PDBQT receptor file of N, H, CA, C and O in Angstrom, charges set to zero:
ATOM      1  N   UNK A   1       8.436  15.926  33.555  1.00  0.00    +0.000 N 
ATOM      2  CA  UNK A   1       7.168  16.307  32.984  1.00  0.00    +0.000 C 
ATOM      3  C   UNK A   1       6.093  16.165  34.057  1.00  0.00    +0.000 C 
ATOM      4  O   UNK A   1       5.946  15.107  34.668  1.00  0.00    +0.000 OA
ATOM      5  N   UNK A   2       5.365  17.212  34.273  1.00  0.00    +0.000 N 
ATOM      6  H   UNK A   2       5.484  18.072  33.777  1.00  0.00    +0.000 HD
ATOM      7  CA  UNK A   2       4.309  17.206  35.278  1.00  0.00    +0.000 C 
ATOM      8  C   UNK A   2       3.130  16.377  34.792  1.00  0.00    +0.000 C 
ATOM      9  O   UNK A   2       2.694  16.502  33.647  1.00  0.00    +0.000 OA
ATOM     10  N   UNK A   3       2.627  15.535  35.672  1.00  0.00    +0.000 N 
ATOM     11  H   UNK A   3       2.982  15.434  36.601  1.00  0.00    +0.000 HD
ATOM     12  CA  UNK A   3       1.526  14.666  35.308  1.00  0.00    +0.000 C 
ATOM     13  C   UNK A   3       0.664  14.417  36.532  1.00  0.00    +0.000 C 
ATOM     14  O   UNK A   3       1.177  14.110  37.608  1.00  0.00    +0.000 OA
ATOM     15  N   UNK A   4      -0.641  14.548  36.370  1.00  0.00    +0.000 N 
ATOM     16  H   UNK A   4      -1.058  14.797  35.496  1.00  0.00    +0.000 HD
ATOM     17  CA  UNK A   4      -1.581  14.296  37.462  1.00  0.00    +0.000 C 
ATOM     18  C   UNK A   4      -2.662  13.370  36.948  1.00  0.00    +0.000 C 
ATOM     19  O   UNK A   4      -3.297  13.645  35.930  1.00  0.00    +0.000 OA
ATOM     20  N   UNK A   5      -2.870  12.275  37.651  1.00  0.00    +0.000 N 
ATOM     21  H   UNK A   5      -2.355  12.051  38.478  1.00  0.00    +0.000 HD
ATOM     22  CA  UNK A   5      -3.921  11.337  37.276  1.00  0.00    +0.000 C 
ATOM     23  C   UNK A   5      -5.155  11.638  38.126  1.00  0.00    +0.000 C 
ATOM     24  O   UNK A   5      -5.074  11.737  39.350  1.00  0.00    +0.000 OA
ATOM     25  N   UNK A   6      -6.276  11.777  37.464  1.00  0.00    +0.000 N 
ATOM     26  H   UNK A   6      -6.342  11.697  36.470  1.00  0.00    +0.000 HD
ATOM     27  CA  UNK A   6      -7.523  12.091  38.162  1.00  0.00    +0.000 C 
ATOM     28  C   UNK A   6      -8.289  10.794  38.407  1.00  0.00    +0.000 C 
ATOM     29  O   UNK A   6      -8.593  10.044  37.480  1.00  0.00    +0.000 OA
ATOM     30  N   UNK A   7      -8.589  10.552  39.679  1.00  0.00    +0.000 N 
ATOM     31  H   UNK A   7      -8.342  11.161  40.432  1.00  0.00    +0.000 HD
ATOM     32  CA  UNK A   7      -9.398   9.394  40.032  1.00  0.00    +0.000 C 
ATOM     33  C   UNK A   7     -10.863   9.806  40.008  1.00  0.00    +0.000 C 
ATOM     34  O   UNK A   7     -11.180  10.989  39.888  1.00  0.00    +0.000 OA
ATOM     35  N   UNK A   8     -11.737   8.847  40.121  1.00  0.00    +0.000 N 
ATOM     36  H   UNK A   8     -11.480   7.885  40.219  1.00  0.00    +0.000 HD
ATOM     37  CA  UNK A   8     -13.170   9.143  40.031  1.00  0.00    +0.000 C 
ATOM     38  C   UNK A   8     -13.638  10.042  41.170  1.00  0.00    +0.000 C 
ATOM     39  O   UNK A   8     -14.556  10.839  40.980  1.00  0.00    +0.000 OA
ATOM     40  N   UNK A   9     -13.039   9.933  42.328  1.00  0.00    +0.000 N 
ATOM     41  H   UNK A   9     -12.294   9.285  42.482  1.00  0.00    +0.000 HD
ATOM     42  CA  UNK A   9     -13.460  10.726  43.471  1.00  0.00    +0.000 C 
ATOM     43  C   UNK A   9     -12.856  12.124  43.479  1.00  0.00    +0.000 C 
ATOM     44  O   UNK A   9     -13.405  13.032  44.102  1.00  0.00    +0.000 OA
ATOM     45  N   UNK A  10     -11.744  12.303  42.800  1.00  0.00    +0.000 N 
ATOM     46  H   UNK A  10     -11.298  11.565  42.293  1.00  0.00    +0.000 HD
ATOM     47  CA  UNK A  10     -11.038  13.583  42.847  1.00  0.00    +0.000 C 
ATOM     48  C   UNK A  10     -11.803  14.707  42.159  1.00  0.00    +0.000 C 
ATOM     49  O   UNK A  10     -12.480  14.501  41.151  1.00  0.00    +0.000 OA
ATOM     50  N   UNK A  11     -11.680  15.871  42.718  1.00  0.00    +0.000 N 
ATOM     51  H   UNK A  11     -11.131  16.038  43.536  1.00  0.00    +0.000 HD
ATOM     52  CA  UNK A  11     -12.274  17.070  42.165  1.00  0.00    +0.000 C 
ATOM     53  C   UNK A  11     -11.316  17.644  41.130  1.00  0.00    +0.000 C 
ATOM     54  O   UNK A  11     -10.100  17.571  41.304  1.00  0.00    +0.000 OA
ATOM     55  N   UNK A  12     -11.855  18.217  40.048  1.00  0.00    +0.000 N 
ATOM     56  H   UNK A  12     -12.843  18.277  39.907  1.00  0.00    +0.000 HD
ATOM     57  CA  UNK A  12     -11.015  18.785  39.005  1.00  0.00    +0.000 C 
ATOM     58  C   UNK A  12     -10.176  19.939  39.539  1.00  0.00    +0.000 C 
ATOM     59  O   UNK A  12      -9.002  20.059  39.190  1.00  0.00    +0.000 OA
ATOM     60  N   UNK A  13     -10.758  20.785  40.376  1.00  0.00    +0.000 N 
ATOM     61  H   UNK A  13     -11.712  20.687  40.660  1.00  0.00    +0.000 HD
ATOM     62  CA  UNK A  13     -10.032  21.928  40.938  1.00  0.00    +0.000 C 
ATOM     63  C   UNK A  13      -8.839  21.461  41.763  1.00  0.00    +0.000 C 
ATOM     64  O   UNK A  13      -7.767  22.064  41.720  1.00  0.00    +0.000 OA
ATOM     65  N   UNK A  14      -9.032  20.404  42.496  1.00  0.00    +0.000 N 
ATOM     66  H   UNK A  14      -9.903  19.914  42.531  1.00  0.00    +0.000 HD
ATOM     67  CA  UNK A  14      -7.945  19.853  43.322  1.00  0.00    +0.000 C 
ATOM     68  C   UNK A  14      -6.819  19.308  42.443  1.00  0.00    +0.000 C 
ATOM     69  O   UNK A  14      -5.640  19.511  42.732  1.00  0.00    +0.000 OA
ATOM     70  N   UNK A  15      -7.193  18.618  41.372  1.00  0.00    +0.000 N 
ATOM     71  H   UNK A  15      -8.151  18.453  41.137  1.00  0.00    +0.000 HD
ATOM     72  CA  UNK A  15      -6.196  18.076  40.448  1.00  0.00    +0.000 C 
ATOM     73  C   UNK A  15      -5.436  19.205  39.756  1.00  0.00    +0.000 C 
ATOM     74  O   UNK A  15      -4.225  19.114  39.556  1.00  0.00    +0.000 OA
ATOM     75  N   UNK A  16      -6.148  20.261  39.394  1.00  0.00    +0.000 N 
ATOM     76  H   UNK A  16      -7.132  20.335  39.557  1.00  0.00    +0.000 HD
ATOM     77  CA  UNK A  16      -5.508  21.406  38.764  1.00  0.00    +0.000 C 
ATOM     78  C   UNK A  16      -4.522  22.056  39.713  1.00  0.00    +0.000 C 
ATOM     79  O   UNK A  16      -3.440  22.468  39.293  1.00  0.00    +0.000 OA
ATOM     80  N   UNK A  17      -4.873  22.155  40.974  1.00  0.00    +0.000 N 
ATOM     81  H   UNK A  17      -5.752  21.821  41.315  1.00  0.00    +0.000 HD
ATOM     82  CA  UNK A  17      -3.981  22.723  41.992  1.00  0.00    +0.000 C 
ATOM     83  C   UNK A  17      -2.713  21.876  42.140  1.00  0.00    +0.000 C 
ATOM     84  O   UNK A  17      -1.608  22.407  42.248  1.00  0.00    +0.000 OA
ATOM     85  N   UNK A  18      -2.891  20.547  42.143  1.00  0.00    +0.000 N 
ATOM     86  H   UNK A  18      -3.789  20.115  42.055  1.00  0.00    +0.000 HD
ATOM     87  CA  UNK A  18      -1.728  19.657  42.231  1.00  0.00    +0.000 C 
ATOM     88  C   UNK A  18      -0.829  19.797  41.010  1.00  0.00    +0.000 C 
ATOM     89  O   UNK A  18       0.396  19.779  41.131  1.00  0.00    +0.000 OA
ATOM     90  N   UNK A  19      -1.438  19.936  39.832  1.00  0.00    +0.000 N 
ATOM     91  H   UNK A  19      -2.433  19.950  39.734  1.00  0.00    +0.000 HD
ATOM     92  CA  UNK A  19      -0.672  20.112  38.600  1.00  0.00    +0.000 C 
ATOM     93  C   UNK A  19       0.146  21.399  38.657  1.00  0.00    +0.000 C 
ATOM     94  O   UNK A  19       1.321  21.405  38.290  1.00  0.00    +0.000 OA
ATOM     95  N   UNK A  20      -0.465  22.479  39.114  1.00  0.00    +0.000 N 
ATOM     96  H   UNK A  20      -1.420  22.474  39.412  1.00  0.00    +0.000 HD
ATOM     97  CA  UNK A  20       0.236  23.760  39.213  1.00  0.00    +0.000 C 
ATOM     98  C   UNK A  20       1.413  23.680  40.181  1.00  0.00    +0.000 C 
ATOM     99  O   UNK A  20       2.476  24.236  39.908  1.00  0.00    +0.000 OA
ATOM    100  N   UNK A  21       1.233  22.994  41.304  1.00  0.00    +0.000 N 
ATOM    101  H   UNK A  21       0.369  22.542  41.525  1.00  0.00    +0.000 HD
ATOM    102  CA  UNK A  21       2.345  22.880  42.253  1.00  0.00    +0.000 C 
ATOM    103  C   UNK A  21       3.477  22.052  41.671  1.00  0.00    +0.000 C 
ATOM    104  O   UNK A  21       4.648  22.357  41.895  1.00  0.00    +0.000 OA
ATOM    105  N   UNK A  22       3.141  21.012  40.930  1.00  0.00    +0.000 N 
ATOM    106  H   UNK A  22       2.190  20.764  40.748  1.00  0.00    +0.000 HD
ATOM    107  CA  UNK A  22       4.190  20.204  40.287  1.00  0.00    +0.000 C 
ATOM    108  C   UNK A  22       4.947  21.025  39.258  1.00  0.00    +0.000 C 
ATOM    109  O   UNK A  22       6.172  20.932  39.173  1.00  0.00    +0.000 OA
ATOM    110  N   UNK A  23       4.243  21.820  38.483  1.00  0.00    +0.000 N 
ATOM    111  H   UNK A  23       3.248  21.896  38.553  1.00  0.00    +0.000 HD
ATOM    112  CA  UNK A  23       4.894  22.675  37.486  1.00  0.00    +0.000 C 
ATOM    113  C   UNK A  23       5.818  23.671  38.169  1.00  0.00    +0.000 C 
ATOM    114  O   UNK A  23       6.912  23.951  37.679  1.00  0.00    +0.000 OA
ATOM    115  N   UNK A  24       5.381  24.198  39.288  1.00  0.00    +0.000 N 
ATOM    116  H   UNK A  24       4.492  23.971  39.686  1.00  0.00    +0.000 HD
ATOM    117  CA  UNK A  24       6.196  25.156  40.025  1.00  0.00    +0.000 C 
ATOM    118  C   UNK A  24       7.469  24.497  40.558  1.00  0.00    +0.000 C 
ATOM    119  O   UNK A  24       8.547  25.087  40.495  1.00  0.00    +0.000 OA
ATOM    120  N   UNK A  25       7.347  23.281  41.079  1.00  0.00    +0.000 N 
ATOM    121  H   UNK A  25       6.472  22.801  41.131  1.00  0.00    +0.000 HD
ATOM    122  CA  UNK A  25       8.509  22.554  41.602  1.00  0.00    +0.000 C 
ATOM    123  C   UNK A  25       9.520  22.231  40.500  1.00  0.00    +0.000 C 
ATOM    124  O   UNK A  25      10.729  22.314  40.713  1.00  0.00    +0.000 OA
ATOM    125  N   UNK A  26       9.015  21.865  39.332  1.00  0.00    +0.000 N 
ATOM    126  H   UNK A  26       8.033  21.798  39.159  1.00  0.00    +0.000 HD
ATOM    127  CA  UNK A  26       9.898  21.499  38.227  1.00  0.00    +0.000 C 
ATOM    128  C   UNK A  26      10.453  22.718  37.501  1.00  0.00    +0.000 C 
ATOM    129  O   UNK A  26      11.394  22.596  36.717  1.00  0.00    +0.000 OA
ATOM    130  N   UNK A  27       9.885  23.882  37.752  1.00  0.00    +0.000 N 
ATOM    131  H   UNK A  27       9.121  23.981  38.389  1.00  0.00    +0.000 HD
ATOM    132  CA  UNK A  27      10.385  25.103  37.142  1.00  0.00    +0.000 C 
ATOM    133  C   UNK A  27       9.968  25.288  35.696  1.00  0.00    +0.000 C 
ATOM    134  O   UNK A  27      10.665  25.959  34.935  1.00  0.00    +0.000 OA
ATOM    135  N   UNK A  28       8.861  24.715  35.308  1.00  0.00    +0.000 N 
ATOM    136  H   UNK A  28       8.295  24.170  35.926  1.00  0.00    +0.000 HD
ATOM    137  CA  UNK A  28       8.405  24.780  33.921  1.00  0.00    +0.000 C 
ATOM    138  C   UNK A  28       8.058  26.204  33.518  1.00  0.00    +0.000 C 
ATOM    139  O   UNK A  28       8.443  26.662  32.442  1.00  0.00    +0.000 OA
ATOM    140  N   UNK A  29       7.332  26.903  34.378  1.00  0.00    +0.000 N 
ATOM    141  H   UNK A  29       7.019  26.532  35.252  1.00  0.00    +0.000 HD
ATOM    142  CA  UNK A  29       6.915  28.266  34.057  1.00  0.00    +0.000 C 
ATOM    143  C   UNK A  29       8.124  29.192  33.985  1.00  0.00    +0.000 C 
ATOM    144  O   UNK A  29       8.193  30.065  33.121  1.00  0.00    +0.000 OA
ATOM    145  N   UNK A  30       9.065  29.001  34.884  1.00  0.00    +0.000 N 
ATOM    146  H   UNK A  30       9.009  28.292  35.586  1.00  0.00    +0.000 HD
ATOM    147  CA  UNK A  30      10.273  29.823  34.901  1.00  0.00    +0.000 C 
ATOM    148  C   UNK A  30      11.080  29.626  33.616  1.00  0.00    +0.000 C 
ATOM    149  O   UNK A  30      11.563  30.593  33.026  1.00  0.00    +0.000 OA
ATOM    150  N   UNK A  31      11.220  28.380  33.192  1.00  0.00    +0.000 N 
ATOM    151  H   UNK A  31      10.828  27.595  33.672  1.00  0.00    +0.000 HD
ATOM    152  CA  UNK A  31      11.938  28.094  31.953  1.00  0.00    +0.000 C 
ATOM    153  C   UNK A  31      11.243  28.732  30.753  1.00  0.00    +0.000 C 
ATOM    154  O   UNK A  31      11.894  29.284  29.866  1.00  0.00    +0.000 OA
ATOM    155  N   UNK A  32       9.922  28.650  30.736  1.00  0.00    +0.000 N 
ATOM    156  H   UNK A  32       9.393  28.201  31.456  1.00  0.00    +0.000 HD
ATOM    157  CA  UNK A  32       9.169  29.226  29.627  1.00  0.00    +0.000 C 
ATOM    158  C   UNK A  32       9.393  30.729  29.550  1.00  0.00    +0.000 C 
ATOM    159  O   UNK A  32       9.611  31.273  28.467  1.00  0.00    +0.000 OA
ATOM    160  N   UNK A  33       9.340  31.401  30.694  1.00  0.00    +0.000 N 
ATOM    161  H   UNK A  33       9.162  30.959  31.574  1.00  0.00    +0.000 HD
ATOM    162  CA  UNK A  33       9.517  32.845  30.702  1.00  0.00    +0.000 C 
ATOM    163  C   UNK A  33      10.927  33.238  30.278  1.00  0.00    +0.000 C 
ATOM    164  O   UNK A  33      11.119  34.263  29.624  1.00  0.00    +0.000 OA
ATOM    165  N   UNK A  34      11.922  32.417  30.653  1.00  0.00    +0.000 N 
ATOM    166  H   UNK A  34      11.766  31.584  31.184  1.00  0.00    +0.000 HD
ATOM    167  CA  UNK A  34      13.299  32.703  30.244  1.00  0.00    +0.000 C 
ATOM    168  C   UNK A  34      13.456  32.554  28.730  1.00  0.00    +0.000 C 
ATOM    169  O   UNK A  34      14.176  33.329  28.102  1.00  0.00    +0.000 OA
ATOM    170  N   UNK A  35      12.797  31.579  28.155  1.00  0.00    +0.000 N 
ATOM    171  H   UNK A  35      12.211  30.949  28.665  1.00  0.00    +0.000 HD
ATOM    172  CA  UNK A  35      12.951  31.294  26.729  1.00  0.00    +0.000 C 
ATOM    173  C   UNK A  35      11.970  32.062  25.849  1.00  0.00    +0.000 C 
ATOM    174  O   UNK A  35      12.008  31.939  24.625  1.00  0.00    +0.000 OA
ATOM    175  N   UNK A  36      11.101  32.845  26.457  1.00  0.00    +0.000 N 
ATOM    176  H   UNK A  36      11.070  32.945  27.452  1.00  0.00    +0.000 HD
ATOM    177  CA  UNK A  36      10.098  33.568  25.694  1.00  0.00    +0.000 C 
ATOM    178  C   UNK A  36      10.747  34.578  24.746  1.00  0.00    +0.000 C 
ATOM    179  O   UNK A  36      10.285  34.767  23.621  1.00  0.00    +0.000 OA
ATOM    180  N   UNK A  37      11.805  35.215  25.201  1.00  0.00    +0.000 N 
ATOM    181  H   UNK A  37      12.180  35.062  26.115  1.00  0.00    +0.000 HD
ATOM    182  CA  UNK A  37      12.530  36.183  24.383  1.00  0.00    +0.000 C 
ATOM    183  C   UNK A  37      14.001  35.776  24.335  1.00  0.00    +0.000 C 
ATOM    184  O   UNK A  37      14.531  35.228  25.301  1.00  0.00    +0.000 OA
ATOM    185  N   UNK A  38      14.644  36.043  23.226  1.00  0.00    +0.000 N 
ATOM    186  H   UNK A  38      14.213  36.489  22.441  1.00  0.00    +0.000 HD
ATOM    187  CA  UNK A  38      16.059  35.730  23.086  1.00  0.00    +0.000 C 
ATOM    188  C   UNK A  38      16.887  36.767  23.823  1.00  0.00    +0.000 C 
ATOM    189  O   UNK A  38      16.697  37.972  23.657  1.00  0.00    +0.000 OA
ATOM    190  N   UNK A  39      17.812  36.276  24.642  1.00  0.00    +0.000 N 
ATOM    191  H   UNK A  39      17.966  35.297  24.777  1.00  0.00    +0.000 HD
ATOM    192  CA  UNK A  39      18.756  37.183  25.291  1.00  0.00    +0.000 C 
ATOM    193  C   UNK A  39      20.155  36.807  24.836  1.00  0.00    +0.000 C 
ATOM    194  O   UNK A  39      20.522  35.632  24.807  1.00  0.00    +0.000 OA
ATOM    195  N   UNK A  40      20.911  37.800  24.489  1.00  0.00    +0.000 N 
ATOM    196  H   UNK A  40      20.613  38.755  24.512  1.00  0.00    +0.000 HD
ATOM    197  CA  UNK A  40      22.261  37.552  24.003  1.00  0.00    +0.000 C 
ATOM    198  C   UNK A  40      23.112  36.999  25.139  1.00  0.00    +0.000 C 
ATOM    199  O   UNK A  40      22.860  37.301  26.306  1.00  0.00    +0.000 OA
ATOM    200  N   UNK A  41      24.118  36.190  24.809  1.00  0.00    +0.000 N 
ATOM    201  H   UNK A  41      24.322  35.945  23.861  1.00  0.00    +0.000 HD
ATOM    202  CA  UNK A  41      24.979  35.627  25.843  1.00  0.00    +0.000 C 
ATOM    203  C   UNK A  41      25.655  36.693  26.704  1.00  0.00    +0.000 C 
ATOM    204  O   UNK A  41      25.830  36.500  27.908  1.00  0.00    +0.000 OA
ATOM    205  N   UNK A  42      26.035  37.812  26.095  1.00  0.00    +0.000 N 
ATOM    206  H   UNK A  42      25.893  37.969  25.117  1.00  0.00    +0.000 HD
ATOM    207  CA  UNK A  42      26.672  38.880  26.869  1.00  0.00    +0.000 C 
ATOM    208  C   UNK A  42      25.687  39.454  27.892  1.00  0.00    +0.000 C 
ATOM    209  O   UNK A  42      26.079  39.809  29.004  1.00  0.00    +0.000 OA
ATOM    210  N   UNK A  43      24.422  39.541  27.517  1.00  0.00    +0.000 N 
ATOM    211  H   UNK A  43      24.103  39.252  26.614  1.00  0.00    +0.000 HD
ATOM    212  CA  UNK A  43      23.400  40.043  28.443  1.00  0.00    +0.000 C 
ATOM    213  C   UNK A  43      23.195  39.056  29.590  1.00  0.00    +0.000 C 
ATOM    214  O   UNK A  43      23.001  39.467  30.734  1.00  0.00    +0.000 OA
ATOM    215  N   UNK A  44      23.238  37.766  29.294  1.00  0.00    +0.000 N 
ATOM    216  H   UNK A  44      23.396  37.432  28.365  1.00  0.00    +0.000 HD
ATOM    217  CA  UNK A  44      23.095  36.751  30.345  1.00  0.00    +0.000 C 
ATOM    218  C   UNK A  44      24.230  36.867  31.350  1.00  0.00    +0.000 C 
ATOM    219  O   UNK A  44      24.007  36.790  32.558  1.00  0.00    +0.000 OA
ATOM    220  N   UNK A  45      25.456  37.052  30.847  1.00  0.00    +0.000 N 
ATOM    221  H   UNK A  45      25.638  37.114  29.865  1.00  0.00    +0.000 HD
ATOM    222  CA  UNK A  45      26.605  37.186  31.746  1.00  0.00    +0.000 C 
ATOM    223  C   UNK A  45      26.473  38.427  32.622  1.00  0.00    +0.000 C 
ATOM    224  O   UNK A  45      26.781  38.393  33.813  1.00  0.00    +0.000 OA
ATOM    225  N   UNK A  46      26.011  39.523  32.021  1.00  0.00    +0.000 N 
ATOM    226  H   UNK A  46      25.760  39.551  31.053  1.00  0.00    +0.000 HD
ATOM    227  CA  UNK A  46      25.829  40.775  32.750  1.00  0.00    +0.000 C 
ATOM    228  C   UNK A  46      24.802  40.603  33.875  1.00  0.00    +0.000 C 
ATOM    229  O   UNK A  46      25.018  41.083  34.988  1.00  0.00    +0.000 OA
ATOM    230  N   UNK A  47      23.705  39.931  33.593  1.00  0.00    +0.000 N 
ATOM    231  H   UNK A  47      23.530  39.541  32.688  1.00  0.00    +0.000 HD
ATOM    232  CA  UNK A  47      22.674  39.700  34.596  1.00  0.00    +0.000 C 
ATOM    233  C   UNK A  47      23.182  38.769  35.693  1.00  0.00    +0.000 C 
ATOM    234  O   UNK A  47      22.857  38.948  36.867  1.00  0.00    +0.000 OA
ATOM    235  N   UNK A  48      23.978  37.778  35.309  1.00  0.00    +0.000 N 
ATOM    236  H   UNK A  48      24.243  37.632  34.356  1.00  0.00    +0.000 HD
ATOM    237  CA  UNK A  48      24.531  36.845  36.281  1.00  0.00    +0.000 C 
ATOM    238  C   UNK A  48      25.466  37.579  37.256  1.00  0.00    +0.000 C 
ATOM    239  O   UNK A  48      25.462  37.298  38.455  1.00  0.00    +0.000 OA
ATOM    240  N   UNK A  49      26.256  38.511  36.738  1.00  0.00    +0.000 N 
ATOM    241  H   UNK A  49      26.259  38.739  35.764  1.00  0.00    +0.000 HD
ATOM    242  CA  UNK A  49      27.155  39.305  37.591  1.00  0.00    +0.000 C 
ATOM    243  C   UNK A  49      26.365  40.196  38.558  1.00  0.00    +0.000 C 
ATOM    244  O   UNK A  49      26.777  40.397  39.701  1.00  0.00    +0.000 OA
ATOM    245  N   UNK A  50      25.242  40.722  38.098  1.00  0.00    +0.000 N 
ATOM    246  H   UNK A  50      24.907  40.558  37.170  1.00  0.00    +0.000 HD
ATOM    247  CA  UNK A  50      24.432  41.595  38.950  1.00  0.00    +0.000 C 
ATOM    248  C   UNK A  50      23.841  40.834  40.132  1.00  0.00    +0.000 C 
ATOM    249  O   UNK A  50      23.707  41.393  41.221  1.00  0.00    +0.000 OA
ATOM    250  N   UNK A  51      23.491  39.577  39.933  1.00  0.00    +0.000 N 
ATOM    251  H   UNK A  51      23.600  39.123  39.049  1.00  0.00    +0.000 HD
ATOM    252  CA  UNK A  51      22.880  38.775  40.990  1.00  0.00    +0.000 C 
ATOM    253  C   UNK A  51      23.838  38.495  42.134  1.00  0.00    +0.000 C 
ATOM    254  O   UNK A  51      23.402  38.328  43.273  1.00  0.00    +0.000 OA
ATOM    255  N   UNK A  52      25.108  38.442  41.862  1.00  0.00    +0.000 N 
ATOM    256  H   UNK A  52      25.463  38.578  40.937  1.00  0.00    +0.000 HD
ATOM    257  CA  UNK A  52      26.099  38.132  42.906  1.00  0.00    +0.000 C 
ATOM    258  C   UNK A  52      26.277  39.247  43.823  1.00  0.00    +0.000 C 
ATOM    259  O   UNK A  52      27.072  39.155  44.759  1.00  0.00    +0.000 OA
TER     260      UNK A  52
């Protein structure tokens, strides 16, 4: 879980940037986009074969 603690000196924009990079590293946005729509298991297998 991405978490950023803001200190009194820190700028909000800087903290937001750090939060976004943490989310990117953990793959949160990617997971959300994958789960946004249901894909049938056969379709997942087909896409997996195409990537190879």
